[in-house]
C-alpha positions as MATLAB code, in Angstrom:
seq = 'MSKPVSRWLPGLLLLPGPLWAAEVLLLEPSVITGSRSAERSFDLPFSVDSLDRTTLSEGQPGINASEVLQRVPGLVVQNRQNYAQDLQVSSRGFGARATFGVRGIKLIADGIPASTPDGQGQLATFDLDSAERIEVLRGPMATLYGSNAGGVIQLFSRDGEGPPQVAAGTAWGSDGLERQRLSAEGGNQWGGFVLDTSRLDTDGYRDHSSARREQSFAKLTLHPDDATRLALSFSDFNQQSDDPLGLTWDAYQADPRSTPAVAELFDTRKSIDQQQVGLNFERQFDMGTLQSTLYSGTRRVVQYQSIPVAVQSNPTQAGGVIDFERTFHGGSLRWLQPVAALPGEFEWIVGLDYDASEDDRQGYENFVGSQLGVKGRLRRDEIDTVTSLDPYLQANWRLGDWSLQAGLRHNHVEVEVDDHYLSNGDDSGRRTYQQTTPAVGVLYAFTPALHGYFSVGQGFETPTLTELAYSPNAGGFNLELDAATSLQYELGLKAQFGEATRLNAALFQIETDDELVVASSTGGRSTYQNAAQTLRRGFELSLQQQWSEQWSSSLAYTYLQATYDGDFSSAGRPIEAGNRLPGVPATSLFGELLWRPSDTLSTALEGLYRSKVYVEDSNQQRAAPGYALFNWRLRHEHVLQQWTFGQTLRVDNLLDRDYIGSVIVAEGNGRYYEPAPGRNWYVGADLAYRF';
ca = [
     -20.424   11.376   19.031;
     -24.357   11.097   17.910;
     -25.790    7.718   18.546;
     -25.520    5.043   15.470;
     -27.915    6.398   12.801;
     -28.636    2.459   12.438;
     -28.282   -0.653   14.407;
     -26.759   -3.599   12.371;
     -28.189   -6.960   13.333;
     -25.921   -8.906   15.519;
     -22.988   -9.729   13.382;
     -19.913  -11.945   13.464;
     -16.705  -10.381   14.060;
     -14.963  -11.920   11.269;
     -11.799  -11.397    8.737;
     -14.362   -9.965    6.276;
     -17.990   -9.306    7.297;
     -21.019  -11.173    7.192;
     -22.265  -11.912    3.773;
     -26.191  -11.128    4.793;
     -25.409   -7.787    6.554;
     -26.837   -6.282    3.089;
     -28.787   -8.185    0.947;
     -30.265   -5.036   -0.757;
     -28.880   -2.053   -2.160;
     -29.149    0.697    0.694;
     -30.540    3.720   -1.378;
     -31.111    6.130    1.558;
     -28.200    5.859    3.663;
     -28.263    8.038    6.916;
     -25.330   10.069    7.730;
     -23.549   12.480   10.607;
     -21.051   13.870    8.878;
     -21.994   17.652    7.531;
     -25.012   18.297    9.162;
     -23.759   16.729   12.622;
     -27.078   15.129   13.438;
     -28.548   11.753   11.697;
     -29.852   12.808    8.074;
     -30.663   10.856    4.871;
     -27.668   11.686    2.544;
     -30.367   12.173   -0.172;
     -31.740   15.417    1.658;
     -28.325   16.855    2.287;
     -26.967   19.958   -0.088;
     -23.606   18.999   -0.318;
     -21.350   15.600   -1.449;
     -21.116   12.865    0.972;
     -20.944    8.950    0.828;
     -21.144    6.177    3.258;
     -19.358    2.998    3.111;
     -21.236    0.339    5.075;
     -19.752   -2.423    7.063;
     -20.416   -5.291    4.296;
     -18.541   -2.759    1.669;
     -15.544   -2.298    4.080;
     -15.145   -5.935    4.615;
     -16.761   -8.152    2.211;
     -13.660   -9.840    0.249;
     -11.546   -7.174    1.494;
      -8.177   -7.674    3.358;
      -8.923   -5.016    5.992;
      -5.337   -3.642    5.755;
      -5.323   -0.261    4.052;
      -8.219    2.115    3.874;
      -7.379    2.240   -0.229;
      -9.261   -1.126   -0.618;
     -12.608    0.739   -0.424;
     -12.117    4.723   -0.569;
     -11.260    4.310   -4.452;
     -15.153    3.798   -4.949;
     -15.929    7.159   -3.570;
     -16.151    9.981   -6.351;
     -13.609   13.114   -5.744;
     -11.170   11.189   -3.743;
      -7.976    9.748   -4.870;
      -6.748    7.004   -2.599;
      -3.313    5.554   -3.553;
      -1.364    2.707   -2.087;
       2.428    3.733   -2.059;
       3.345    0.125   -1.481;
       5.515    1.744    1.284;
       4.301    1.690    4.988;
       6.714    4.010    6.069;
       4.933    6.883    4.095;
       1.368    5.473    4.554;
      -1.443    6.320    1.556;
      -1.659    9.265   -0.481;
      -4.942   10.769   -0.549;
      -6.523   13.883   -2.018;
      -9.813   15.173   -1.984;
     -10.756   17.262   -5.014;
      -7.085   17.870   -5.249;
      -6.584   19.169   -1.638;
      -3.672   16.893   -0.126;
      -2.035   16.054   -3.568;
       1.330   17.379   -2.640;
       1.677   15.497    0.770;
       5.098   13.443    0.318;
       4.025   11.362    3.327;
       0.743   10.509    5.090;
      -2.384   12.886    4.628;
      -2.702   16.552    4.880;
      -5.169   19.215    3.926;
      -8.352   16.427    4.937;
      -9.422   15.916    8.230;
      -9.591   12.508    9.497;
     -11.611   11.784   12.362;
     -12.232    8.490   14.088;
     -15.102    8.263   16.632;
     -15.378   11.998   17.084;
     -11.674   12.049   17.666;
      -9.277   13.932   15.363;
      -6.909   11.381   13.580;
      -5.267   14.477   12.213;
      -3.061   16.902   14.355;
      -4.209   20.581   14.462;
      -1.840   21.752   11.743;
      -3.266   19.269    9.267;
      -1.018   16.017    9.439;
      -2.638   12.641    9.884;
      -2.350    9.049    8.959;
      -5.133    6.635    7.405;
      -3.290    3.492    8.901;
      -4.388    4.528   12.349;
      -8.005    3.563   11.251;
      -8.954    0.080   12.695;
     -10.934   -1.063    9.792;
     -11.671   -4.470   11.583;
     -14.224   -2.647   13.931;
     -15.521   -0.043   11.632;
     -19.321   -0.133   11.121;
     -18.819    2.662    8.070;
     -17.014    5.435    6.914;
     -18.347    8.738    5.927;
     -16.609   10.945    3.185;
     -17.559   14.633    2.614;
     -16.319   16.779   -0.111;
     -16.939   20.176   -0.712;
     -17.871   23.632    0.589;
     -19.486   22.245    3.873;
     -16.271   20.409    4.740;
     -14.661   23.879    6.053;
     -17.132   23.850    8.977;
     -14.948   21.249   10.280;
     -12.004   23.740   10.607;
      -8.770   24.264    8.927;
      -7.066   21.981    6.728;
     -10.330   20.393    5.733;
     -10.322   20.013    2.246;
     -12.541   16.964    2.734;
     -13.464   14.949    5.695;
     -12.947   11.274    6.202;
     -14.779    9.908    9.338;
     -14.746    6.550   10.828;
     -17.500    5.051   13.154;
     -16.469    1.945   15.057;
     -19.529   -0.387   15.883;
     -20.923   -1.148   19.359;
     -20.915   -4.671   20.498;
     -24.269   -6.180   20.355;
     -26.037   -9.445   20.636;
     -24.815  -12.521   22.502;
     -21.110  -12.541   23.060;
     -18.911  -14.071   20.227;
     -15.493  -14.786   19.688;
     -13.572  -14.803   16.393;
     -10.033  -15.689   14.709;
      -8.791  -15.285   11.188;
      -5.539  -15.724    9.252;
      -4.368  -14.739    5.906;
      -1.814  -15.045    3.532;
      -0.924  -12.916    0.378;
       1.832  -12.251   -2.265;
       5.187  -11.116   -1.089;
       5.353  -12.737    2.127;
       1.934  -11.031    3.386;
       0.728  -12.818    6.556;
      -1.852  -11.569    8.930;
      -3.437  -12.851   12.077;
      -6.522  -11.812   14.003;
      -8.254  -12.032   17.182;
     -11.702  -10.552   18.406;
     -14.702  -10.810   20.513;
     -17.857   -8.704   21.063;
     -20.881   -8.711   22.696;
     -23.803   -6.625   24.347;
     -27.385   -5.976   25.717;
     -29.747   -3.160   26.453;
     -27.315   -1.634   29.044;
     -24.079   -1.882   26.869;
     -21.478   -3.842   24.876;
     -17.798   -4.237   24.259;
     -15.742   -4.536   21.009;
     -11.756   -6.237   21.521;
      -9.825   -6.519   18.237;
      -6.140   -7.322   17.649;
      -4.194   -7.996   14.787;
      -0.879   -8.365   13.367;
       0.376   -7.879    9.862;
       3.857   -8.803    8.433;
       5.049   -8.616    4.855;
       8.350   -8.643    2.476;
       6.796   -6.028    0.550;
       6.498   -5.611   -3.428;
       9.666   -3.799   -3.623;
      13.297   -4.479   -2.277;
      13.810   -3.006    1.295;
       9.970   -2.480    1.838;
       9.531   -5.028    4.689;
       7.053   -4.072    7.496;
       5.334   -5.391   10.717;
       1.875   -3.859   12.037;
       0.346   -4.510   15.511;
      -2.984   -2.954   15.929;
      -5.297   -3.222   18.712;
      -8.821   -1.726   19.452;
     -11.202   -1.995   22.490;
     -14.299   -0.165   22.861;
     -16.931   -0.247   26.080;
     -20.398    1.386   25.725;
     -22.679    1.944   28.256;
     -26.509    2.869   28.267;
     -27.383    3.987   31.988;
     -30.783    4.980   30.651;
     -32.778    5.392   27.409;
     -31.354    9.173   27.089;
     -27.689    8.526   27.975;
     -24.712    6.963   25.945;
     -21.139    6.312   27.092;
     -18.306    4.969   25.017;
     -14.847    4.576   26.323;
     -12.389    3.337   23.336;
      -8.522    2.533   23.565;
      -6.397    1.962   20.632;
      -2.869    0.748   19.873;
      -0.849    1.332   16.959;
       2.667   -0.212   16.331;
       4.420   -0.184   12.995;
       8.270   -0.946   12.025;
       8.847   -0.643    8.147;
      11.531   -0.185    6.019;
      11.445    2.785    3.011;
      12.270    1.843   -0.181;
      12.242    5.560   -1.283;
      11.231    6.454   -4.966;
      12.740    5.550   -8.153;
      13.692    7.590  -11.091;
      12.034    6.467  -14.632;
      15.009    4.958  -15.850;
      15.158    2.718  -12.511;
      11.452    2.105  -12.756;
      11.882    0.870  -16.287;
      15.168   -1.429  -15.589;
      13.573   -3.344  -12.381;
      10.438   -1.755  -10.671;
      10.979   -3.847   -7.548;
      14.812   -2.444   -7.230;
      15.387    0.592   -4.675;
      17.851    3.116   -4.823;
      21.285    2.276   -3.488;
      21.012    4.938   -0.743;
      18.210    2.937    0.837;
      20.077    0.161    1.368;
      23.248    2.456    2.204;
      21.466    4.339    4.998;
      19.023    1.314    6.009;
      16.182    3.971    5.610;
      13.611    2.652    8.032;
      10.532    4.233   10.345;
       9.058    3.286   13.600;
       5.717    4.489   14.747;
       4.251    3.641   18.282;
       0.811    5.328   18.939;
      -1.527    4.864   21.858;
      -4.667    7.033   22.243;
      -7.767    6.864   24.756;
     -11.208    8.503   24.089;
     -14.384    9.072   25.664;
     -17.782   10.039   23.998;
     -20.792   11.172   26.097;
     -24.160   11.941   24.830;
     -27.238   13.004   26.873;
     -30.714   13.937   25.820;
     -32.346   16.742   27.653;
     -36.191   17.254   26.299;
     -35.664   18.102   22.934;
     -32.254   19.425   23.123;
     -28.802   16.930   23.020;
     -25.503   17.249   24.609;
     -22.562   15.660   23.125;
     -18.867   15.809   24.122;
     -15.713   14.336   23.266;
     -12.461   13.824   25.362;
      -9.287   12.332   24.023;
      -5.557   12.046   24.953;
      -2.414   10.113   23.410;
       1.051    9.417   22.480;
       3.063    9.003   19.392;
       6.650    8.018   19.140;
       8.139    8.459   15.659;
      11.762    7.458   14.582;
      12.772    7.710   11.008;
      15.985    7.085    9.288;
      16.653    9.076    6.016;
      19.244    8.704    3.233;
      20.441   12.302    3.393;
      24.215   12.105    2.322;
      26.906   12.816    4.826;
      28.332   15.754    2.965;
      25.261   17.630    2.925;
      25.056   17.249    6.647;
      28.198   19.550    7.144;
      25.977   22.503    7.042;
      25.507   23.848   10.333;
      21.856   24.425    9.781;
      21.492   21.079    8.553;
      19.103   18.775   10.857;
      20.782   15.592   10.256;
      19.375   12.436    8.494;
      17.348   11.105   11.827;
      14.115   12.329   12.761;
      13.153   11.395   16.320;
      10.015   12.793   18.237;
       7.668   11.833   20.981;
       4.278   13.747   20.383;
       1.722   13.953   23.098;
      -1.812   15.157   22.110;
      -4.997   15.856   24.046;
      -8.153   17.822   23.288;
     -11.859   17.597   23.379;
     -15.266   18.887   21.983;
     -18.496   20.093   23.417;
     -21.577   20.331   21.158;
     -25.365   21.331   21.866;
     -28.091   20.354   19.516;
     -31.553   22.127   19.583;
     -34.531   21.774   17.482;
     -36.698   24.858   17.693;
     -40.508   23.868   17.488;
     -41.530   27.735   17.015;
     -40.233   27.836   13.881;
     -42.281   26.561   10.607;
     -40.654   23.216    9.177;
     -38.115   21.384   10.927;
     -35.394   23.578   12.388;
     -32.244   22.870   14.379;
     -29.338   24.841   15.404;
     -26.022   23.623   16.548;
     -23.532   25.241   18.703;
     -19.954   23.996   19.487;
     -16.612   24.126   20.252;
     -13.424   22.219   19.339;
      -9.963   22.379   21.115;
      -7.043   20.364   19.915;
      -3.372   20.439   20.999;
      -0.182   18.412   20.185;
       3.292   18.921   21.274;
       6.356   17.583   19.928;
       9.887   16.665   21.695;
      11.949   16.621   18.655;
      15.185   15.830   17.924;
      17.298   15.518   14.842;
      20.573   13.261   14.500;
      23.014   12.643   11.943;
      22.466    9.560   10.493;
      26.020    8.046   10.660;
      28.861    7.738   13.243;
      32.142    7.661   12.030;
      32.040    5.304    8.505;
      29.145    3.487    9.714;
      26.234    4.679    7.943;
      22.276    4.247    9.106;
      22.960    4.557   12.609;
      21.925    7.433   15.031;
      24.938    9.911   15.564;
      25.438   13.402   16.770;
      22.491   15.738   17.954;
      21.677   18.478   15.057;
      18.278   19.623   16.325;
      16.390   19.666   19.519;
      13.023   21.587   20.036;
       9.724   21.886   21.286;
       7.064   22.286   18.502;
       3.419   23.039   19.775;
       0.697   23.447   17.696;
      -3.061   24.360   19.242;
      -6.265   25.405   17.990;
      -9.530   26.501   19.536;
     -12.482   26.807   17.441;
     -16.218   27.741   18.097;
     -18.684   27.199   15.692;
     -22.428   27.748   14.753;
     -24.656   25.745   12.456;
     -28.442   25.571   11.276;
     -30.150   23.089    9.731;
     -33.752   23.948    8.266;
     -36.296   21.865    6.232;
     -39.309   23.955    4.942;
     -41.417   22.139    2.785;
     -39.589   21.109   -0.372;
     -36.689   23.401    0.561;
     -33.686   22.435    3.225;
     -30.884   24.542    4.284;
     -27.784   24.123    5.865;
     -25.457   26.901    6.941;
     -22.591   27.308    9.322;
     -19.842   29.613   10.581;
     -16.690   28.580   12.191;
     -13.884   30.839   13.507;
     -10.397   28.942   12.898;
      -7.575   29.736   15.661;
      -4.636   28.165   15.093;
      -1.127   28.643   17.081;
       2.270   27.338   16.245;
       5.002   27.618   18.554;
       8.750   26.787   18.234;
      11.097   26.522   21.338;
      14.471   25.840   19.991;
      17.013   24.308   22.476;
      19.744   23.718   19.942;
      21.214   27.111   19.722;
      24.659   26.443   18.060;
      23.450   27.583   14.956;
      21.119   30.158   16.149;
      17.861   30.393   17.667;
      14.924   29.375   15.637;
      12.440   29.899   18.221;
       9.516   31.694   17.108;
       5.677   31.809   17.319;
       2.539   32.411   14.411;
      -1.072   32.506   14.909;
      -3.305   31.679   12.100;
      -6.917   32.741   12.406;
     -10.135   32.899    9.691;
     -13.553   32.883   10.044;
     -15.271   30.623    7.407;
     -18.761   30.770    6.381;
     -20.540   27.861    4.343;
     -24.238   27.569    2.997;
     -25.810   24.981    0.939;
     -29.345   25.002   -0.345;
     -31.513   21.875   -1.865;
     -34.664   21.761   -3.379;
     -36.720   18.792   -3.845;
     -38.379   18.766   -7.573;
     -39.922   15.484   -6.695;
     -39.472   13.116   -3.849;
     -36.872   11.161   -5.985;
     -35.338   14.025   -7.473;
     -33.117   16.777   -5.458;
     -31.097   19.565   -6.845;
     -28.738   21.667   -4.632;
     -25.978   24.380   -4.653;
     -23.439   25.238   -1.780;
     -20.842   27.632   -1.400;
     -17.976   28.122    1.530;
     -14.581   29.503    2.284;
     -11.795   27.528    3.265;
      -8.823   28.055    5.486;
      -5.541   25.999    5.277;
      -2.652   26.369    7.510;
       0.881   25.371    6.424;
       1.878   22.099    8.449;
       4.890   21.413   10.951;
       6.650   19.773    7.768;
       6.195   22.725    5.656;
       7.069   25.341    8.031;
      10.451   23.372    9.372;
      12.794   24.740    7.105;
      13.331   28.027    5.433;
      14.588   28.791    2.054;
      17.172   31.045    3.191;
      18.233   29.452    6.651;
      17.986   26.015    8.268;
      15.359   27.086   10.779;
      11.806   27.668   10.661;
       9.964   29.412    8.068;
       7.546   31.374    9.973;
       6.792   33.778    7.259;
       4.399   31.183    5.546;
       1.004   32.403    5.321;
      -2.082   30.229    5.202;
      -4.028   29.122    2.086;
      -7.368   30.357    1.489;
     -10.185   29.071   -0.885;
     -13.563   29.483   -2.292;
     -15.532   26.667   -2.975;
     -18.789   26.407   -5.375;
     -20.954   22.964   -5.802;
     -23.835   22.370   -7.835;
     -25.520   18.916   -7.606;
     -28.393   16.723   -8.496;
     -29.421   13.542   -6.663;
     -32.000   11.005   -7.999;
     -33.665    7.788   -7.232;
     -34.961    5.683   -9.729;
     -37.332    3.143   -8.589;
     -36.178    1.246   -5.701;
     -32.992   -0.272   -7.006;
     -30.887    3.213   -8.674;
     -29.359    5.941   -7.072;
     -27.482    8.516   -8.861;
     -25.540   11.603   -7.515;
     -23.773   14.135   -9.727;
     -21.725   17.266   -8.732;
     -20.112   19.958  -10.697;
     -17.677   21.908   -8.449;
     -14.892   24.987   -8.610;
     -12.449   25.815   -6.255;
     -10.262   29.013   -6.314;
      -7.289   29.049   -3.926;
      -5.077   32.113   -3.095;
      -1.624   31.868   -1.596;
      -1.363   27.880   -2.299;
       1.522   26.773   -0.700;
       4.110   25.206   -3.522;
       7.811   23.989   -3.130;
      10.224   26.622   -3.055;
      13.224   24.446   -3.092;
      14.009   20.742   -3.102;
      17.629   19.838   -2.039;
      19.714   17.878    0.286;
      16.872   15.767    1.264;
      14.796   18.814    2.342;
      11.834   20.712    0.811;
      11.088   24.244    1.750;
       7.560   25.875    0.841;
       6.464   29.421   -0.279;
       2.968   31.223   -0.847;
       3.488   31.575   -4.340;
       0.293   30.450   -6.572;
      -3.162   30.651   -7.368;
      -4.855   27.749   -8.275;
      -8.384   27.039  -10.153;
     -10.159   23.749   -9.733;
     -13.280   22.513  -11.878;
     -14.653   19.325  -11.802;
     -17.525   16.957  -12.348;
     -18.276   13.756   -9.966;
     -20.812   10.941  -10.711;
     -21.580    7.870   -8.642;
     -24.276    5.424   -9.919;
     -25.591    2.530   -8.056;
     -27.649   -0.169   -9.341;
     -29.566   -3.369   -7.876;
     -30.413   -5.200  -10.971;
     -32.104   -8.320   -9.178;
     -31.603   -9.979   -6.014;
     -28.427  -11.726   -6.753;
     -26.792   -8.773   -9.153;
     -25.633   -5.116   -8.626;
     -23.268   -2.934   -9.753;
     -21.761    0.815   -8.592;
     -19.795    3.205  -10.419;
     -17.666    6.360   -9.477;
     -16.381    8.702  -12.165;
     -14.057   11.928  -11.524;
     -12.788   14.396  -13.958;
     -10.884   17.194  -12.164;
      -8.949   19.955  -14.302;
      -6.562   21.233  -11.804;
      -4.410   24.045  -12.763;
      -2.089   27.032  -11.669;
      -3.865   30.341  -12.193;
      -0.897   32.553  -12.135;
       2.878   32.612  -12.689;
       5.322   31.852  -10.022;
       8.564   30.484   -9.780;
       9.557   27.197   -7.893;
      13.321   25.696   -7.342;
      14.343   28.708   -9.930;
      12.321   27.492  -12.498;
       9.345   29.537  -13.999;
       5.985   27.817  -13.606;
       3.343   29.173  -16.037;
      -0.250   29.774  -15.397;
      -2.248   26.597  -16.903;
       0.205   24.256  -15.528;
      -1.525   21.040  -14.041;
      -0.948   20.645  -10.257;
       1.265   17.840   -9.677;
      -0.311   14.617   -7.860;
      -3.681   14.890   -9.327;
      -5.257   12.629  -12.118;
      -7.473   14.486  -14.694;
      -9.957   11.309  -14.702;
     -10.785    8.583  -12.270;
     -13.219    5.720  -12.628;
     -14.115    2.876  -10.504;
     -16.524    0.089  -11.464;
     -18.015   -2.953   -9.542;
     -20.284   -5.544  -10.766;
     -20.992   -8.106   -7.490;
     -23.050  -11.364   -7.896;
     -24.440  -12.949   -4.706;
     -26.276  -16.101   -5.595;
     -26.909  -16.963   -2.091;
     -26.611  -15.446    1.566;
     -23.429  -17.511    1.887;
     -21.372  -16.733   -1.484;
     -20.529  -13.615   -3.161;
     -18.072  -12.833   -5.937;
     -17.163   -9.301   -7.706;
     -15.056   -7.930  -10.467;
     -13.659   -4.585   -9.810;
     -12.182   -2.187  -12.538;
     -10.088    0.845  -11.818;
      -8.893    3.634  -14.395;
      -6.660    6.584  -13.480;
      -5.257    9.104  -16.142;
      -1.643   10.217  -16.299;
      -0.535   12.295  -13.238;
       2.519   14.880  -13.408;
       5.024   14.822  -10.489;
       6.314   18.434  -10.480;
       5.146   21.974  -11.010;
       6.611   22.537  -14.406;
       5.018   19.577  -16.001;
       8.264   18.914  -17.723;
       9.371   15.762  -16.081;
       7.978   12.305  -17.156;
       4.336   11.926  -16.045;
       3.298    8.750  -14.522;
       1.164    7.225  -17.209;
      -2.273    6.434  -16.939;
      -3.506    2.972  -16.054;
      -6.490    0.430  -16.099;
      -6.661   -2.591  -13.501;
      -9.174   -5.294  -12.945;
      -9.581   -7.076   -9.499;
     -11.522  -10.086   -8.391;
     -12.720  -11.496   -5.090;
     -14.609  -14.183   -3.782;
     -16.419  -14.679   -0.257;
     -18.058  -17.730    1.128;
     -19.638  -18.511    4.432;
     -20.488  -21.661    6.191;
     -22.731  -21.683    9.416;
     -22.964  -24.718   11.635;
     -24.889  -24.428   14.562;
     -22.952  -22.026   16.805;
     -20.093  -22.057   14.538;
     -19.110  -19.805   11.106;
     -16.614  -20.756    9.075;
     -15.317  -18.223    6.011;
     -13.204  -18.136    3.303;
     -11.878  -15.157    1.105;
      -9.966  -15.048   -1.928;
      -8.789  -12.121   -3.906;
      -6.769  -11.556   -6.993;
      -5.456   -7.727   -7.846;
      -4.396   -6.465  -10.939;
      -5.804   -9.541  -12.761;
      -3.965   -8.890  -16.091;
      -0.545   -8.385  -14.705;
      -0.035   -4.647  -15.606;
       3.197   -2.603  -14.778;
       2.104    0.884  -13.406;
       3.210    3.380  -11.448;
       0.969    3.294   -8.132;
       1.540    6.867   -6.570;
       4.042    9.561   -7.037;
       6.245   11.747   -4.665;
       5.581   15.048   -5.721;
       8.674   17.429   -6.392;
      11.021   14.785   -5.255;
      14.544   16.479   -5.108;
      16.107   13.911   -6.542;
      14.036   12.798   -9.551;
      12.780    9.638   -7.773;
       9.284   10.664   -8.288;
       7.953    7.092   -8.801;
       6.505    4.347   -6.602;
       5.898    1.447   -8.790;
       2.751   -0.908   -7.592;
       2.822   -4.833   -7.935;
       1.748   -6.911  -10.844;
      -0.669   -9.738  -10.355;
      -1.005  -10.470   -6.628;
      -3.125  -12.734   -4.387;
      -4.955  -12.736   -1.057;
      -6.463  -15.891    0.607;
      -8.008  -15.815    3.956;
      -9.838  -18.319    6.166;
     -11.795  -17.547    9.496;
     -14.110  -18.717   12.182;
     -16.448  -17.581   14.656;
     -18.370  -18.894   17.887;
     -21.364  -17.388   19.238;
     -22.346  -18.528   22.893;
];
């Protein structure tokens, strides 16, 4: 990875971050995502936002990325209130159809993909406590990050700096939430360290939704000389969670806290155990810079589903228990070279990314005799391998009032299935997906405070293993699925008014061919097809204002018209052109008013609005209604010599509104709706000691 684009003052490693880390609005944050080298976001011809450490931590629980990502326009991040299925994330409509986890959006942490080569990932693996910042890239230039990059969400952990310090925190909240955290950090000119571990327990808002999460992160940074940086990181993520499933509309109306009877009957649940180690190396050679990353890890998942016993009588059915152990590894190599011989400021970048994952996957019946919710007979046994090898070339050129960003990437993704369960036939097979995707963006500085830009790029989205897993006509893999391709356009404006106001606005259009949509959803399994063309047009606006030394505000607005651009059929039903894409609200609005009367006290009021969301392709089923929420937070800190004491109070959904927090797109049993809590609270206390 590149060196951090800004150095933070030595801060206390608290549950929330130090209030004084950002006393004024940062009008020109530097970012790496998109250009791959440190640049002011104001000077880049694409939409990219940076959330700093204070934003990530001040008055936030630090549990889910949805706490802060909702302030980024174009991004819809919804908390399912179901730790078994993770957050629901979409970027300009990409990823909206995911029924669990994140797909179609590239997740990266410290240069290491948190997404598998087929495009699946989980934001829960992001360690928010150790984050320095999160950068979010939308639009055409995201395609330079490879297949399944409808957007990029990239986390950068901080380097340990300053005198050694230790910290501890504890928190309590609604629905039996408890959280404890221990941490330490420090560093000097030769290197630094960060250690962090936390544990979360919750009963969950709904019945049968309890969870326990244990998360640890360690990072050692070394600076052998002024030209070299080496960072070694290790992360451990362990989670056990019940799965309350979705509700039908009638069940939601009767009791939003309820769970379907089958969830209790089969004891639906999921366990995740993941470890990962990564190494980042950076070395400057005269004007050029070499950057490389290596990583490796394992992930074990066991999930008990509610598939009825009778459904599993089909010999091609893979059972109601998913059990796999994944090994993954990869690396990247990148060279950044300025060219002094050309006029202006020119830099070319050449790189190669390699990623591989191998799943040793089994499926079992979820019953033994009359006992349900236990692991029974083997019904699936295979090795699933996905690899990607992508070279790319990129150029950044600033010439007078003009700036150019251009790139070309060749995406090569191979999927291979080695079937060991042959009693129902051999479902082994292999499929290769490849596409070369160009992207270019041009920015013109009308004045030093007003920049306009235009960008265009091609996207490439392969099916995930989950979407390939079942064929509409048989039980085996559907290797006939093609990749979806897209053409994206973006026209934007970036403006600064004085020293305290920043405005970004963007118009965009995305045309997609061979969009993956549900072909059928029965018996607890969804199959997919390339059947649709889609058209997404929208507008994004973000506005940040520092009214005075004490008062500031921010606003993020998104309008997205996401429709099918051609007729097709799904689950035997005709779907007409003009229907809305499910899982995508047309309007999203976030606003915040922050008051910081002193360096030790801050309080803020947050507002969030989302319009209604359709739940399936025909748009005939009841859409999840729109909603508006208000949240309030308070943070106080007190410094006594080498000690710092902090307190956090947060109340979400102040007006106690009933609403659907997220939806399960095209759920075969009509259980589309995932209710969110009414008024709920969170209180935390922490202390830190600096040596």
